[in-house]
C-alpha angles and dihedrals in degrees: 000000000000120000090241091058092044091051091048093053091047093048090050089056095249121144113263096177094105089061094056128086098222092179087077096042117124136180107221114230089010100090112127127236123180118231131179119224126180116218129187113255093249089059092050091051092049092046091049092048092052093043091052091048091053095039095237134115120269090246091060092055091050093049094047095047093046092048091050092050093047091051090052094053093043094060 
């Protein structure tokens, strides 16, 4: 399919998903890499308390807080 036809379908609000090869799709800067970090027990308890209060996993709290801090220092 030509880009012009693809754009037309998209602009008309039609689904273009069947024309995409999603097996090769990537989200730049969103690739995952596992890291191990040791925290003092008091931090784990505080993280777990906050995670329970918000109803999310501990990992989510850590990611959100790190992302917020990194955005602050990047400005």
